[in-house]
C-alpha positions in Angstrom: -18.2 -36.3 58.6 -17.4 -33.7 57.0 -15.6 -30.0 58.6 -18.7 -28.3 57.0 -22.3 -29.3 58.1 -25.8 -27.7 56.4 -27.3 -24.8 57.8 -30.9 -24.0 58.2 -30.5 -21.0 56.2 -28.5 -23.6 52.9 -32.1 -25.5 53.1 -34.1 -22.2 53.1 -32.0 -20.5 50.4 -32.6 -23.9 48.6 -36.1 -23.7 49.2 -36.8 -20.1 47.9 -35.3 -21.5 45.0 -37.3 -24.3 43.7 -40.5 -26.1 44.1 -41.8 -28.6 46.5 -41.2 -31.2 44.5 -38.0 -30.0 42.7 -37.2 -29.6 47.0 -38.2 -33.1 47.4 -36.2 -34.7 44.6 -33.1 -32.9 45.9 -33.3 -33.2 49.2 -35.2 -36.7 49.0 -34.5 -38.0 53.2 -35.6 -36.4 56.2 -33.5 -34.1 58.4 -32.5 -33.6 62.2 -32.0 -29.6 63.4 -30.5 -28.8 66.2 -32.0 -27.3 68.6 -29.2 -26.7 71.9 -26.1 -25.6 72.4 -24.7 -28.8 73.4 -24.7 -30.2 69.3 -23.0 -27.3 68.4 -19.1 -29.0 68.6 -20.8 -31.9 67.6 -20.8 -30.8 64.0 -16.9 -29.5 64.2 -18.3 -25.9 63.2 -19.3 -22.9 64.6 -21.6 -23.0 67.6 -25.2 -22.7 67.4 -25.3 -21.3 70.6 -29.2 -22.2 71.0 -30.3 -22.6 74.4 -31.2 -26.3 76.2 -34.6 -26.3 76.1 -36.8 -26.7 79.3 -38.4 -30.1 80.0 -41.6 -28.2 79.8 -40.5 -26.3 76.5 -39.3 -30.3 74.8 -43.4 -30.7 74.7 -44.0 -27.1 72.2 -44.1 -27.7 69.1 -44.1 -24.0 68.2 -40.0 -23.4 68.5 -38.5 -21.0 66.2 -36.1 -22.9 63.5 -32.6 -20.5 63.7 -30.9 -20.1 60.6 -27.5 -21.1 62.0 -28.8 -24.3 63.4 -26.5 -27.5 62.0 -28.9 -30.2 59.6 -28.3 -33.6 59.6 -29.7 -35.6 56.9 -30.7 -39.5 57.4 -29.0 -41.3 55.4 -26.2 -43.6 55.6 -22.9 -42.5 53.9 -22.3 -46.5 52.5 -25.4 -46.7 51.5 -28.0 -42.9 50.7 -30.7 -45.2 50.0 -30.6 -47.3 53.2 -33.9 -48.1 55.0 -31.6 -48.0 58.6 -29.5 -45.4 60.1 -28.0 -45.8 63.3 -27.2 -42.4 65.3 -24.5 -42.8 68.3 -21.4 -42.2 69.4 -19.1 -44.2 67.4 -17.3 -43.9 64.4 -19.1 -47.3 63.2 -22.7 -45.5 63.1 -24.1 -43.9 60.1 -24.3 -40.6 62.0 -22.1 -39.8 64.6 -22.6 -37.5 67.6 -19.7 -36.4 69.2 -21.4 -36.0 73.0 -20.5 -37.9 76.2 -24.0 -38.2 76.8 -24.8 -40.2 73.8 -24.2 -44.0 73.7 -22.2 -45.7 71.3 -25.1 -46.7 69.3 -28.0 -44.5 70.8 -30.8 -45.1 68.5 -31.9 -46.8 65.2 -34.2 -44.9 62.3 -36.2 -47.2 59.8 -38.1 -46.3 57.1 -40.9 -48.0 56.3 -42.4 -48.8 52.7 -44.3 -46.3 53.3 -41.4 -43.7 53.8 -42.9 -42.9 57.0 -39.8 -43.4 59.8 -39.4 -44.8 62.7 -37.2 -44.2 66.0 -36.0 -47.2 68.1 -33.9 -46.8 71.2 -30.9 -49.6 71.3 -31.1 -49.3 75.0 -29.0 -46.2 75.5 -27.5 -45.4 79.1 -28.6 -41.8 78.5 -32.0 -42.6 77.4 -34.1 -41.6 73.8 -37.2 -39.2 74.4 -40.0 -37.9 71.6 -41.7 -35.1 72.7 -40.6 -35.5 76.2 -41.6 -38.8 76.5 -39.0 -41.0 77.3 -39.1 -44.1 74.4 -38.5 -47.7 75.2 -35.5 -49.8 74.4 -36.5 -51.7 71.6 -40.3 -50.2 71.3 -40.1 -47.9 67.8 -42.1 -44.9 67.5 -43.4 -43.5 64.5 -42.2 -39.8 63.7 -44.2 -36.8 62.3 -42.5 -33.7 61.4 -41.4 -31.1 64.1 -41.1 -34.2 66.9 -38.1 -33.2 69.2 -35.9 -36.0 70.0 -33.2 -36.1 72.7 -30.4 -38.2 72.6 -28.9 -38.1 75.8 -28.6 -34.4 76.4 -28.3 -32.8 72.9 -32.2 -32.0 70.8 -32.9 -31.9 67.6 -35.9 -31.4 65.5 -37.3 -33.9 63.1 -38.6 -32.9 59.8 -39.6 -34.6 56.3 -38.7 -33.4 53.7 -42.3 -32.0 52.2 -43.0 -30.8 55.9 -39.6 -28.8 55.8 -40.1 -27.3 52.7 -43.7 -26.2 54.1 -41.8 -25.1 57.0 -39.3 -22.7 55.1 -41.2 -21.3 52.7 -44.0 -18.3 53.9 -47.1 -18.9 53.9 -49.1 -16.7 50.8 -51.3 -14.1 52.6 -55.3 -15.0 51.9 
């Protein structure tokens, strides 16, 4: 893990200089955007001071993206094009979250042939949820843009590259 993690502002600046196609070519993997203060120290960078959502708020998708929120890219360091990415507290995982409520091997993201990703809980101690709904271990769930993912007490928002671009770029006036 690098000492510097990109932020939403970094992706916003890049999107402002690129077309959708160029952005997706430059950033081909989905991302997780930290949504809570619990994730701040996990990234070894300045804490984001994002308040943790309440249980009811976890179901709401209209949460603003904070410009200083850290962004994790769903790719494996060993093989960036790997179809599976394991997230957990263990240093052997592809994405390491050093939070005490995250299990050693917490979840696995899998990319299907159509490019869509699923999320599967690997029997974590403190559970995984998508939009407030707990995942049963071993039961994959298809992911969509703006899904709110909780691993233990850490919270992230999921985006595919095109969805992130569209979320960051201002809508044309009609």
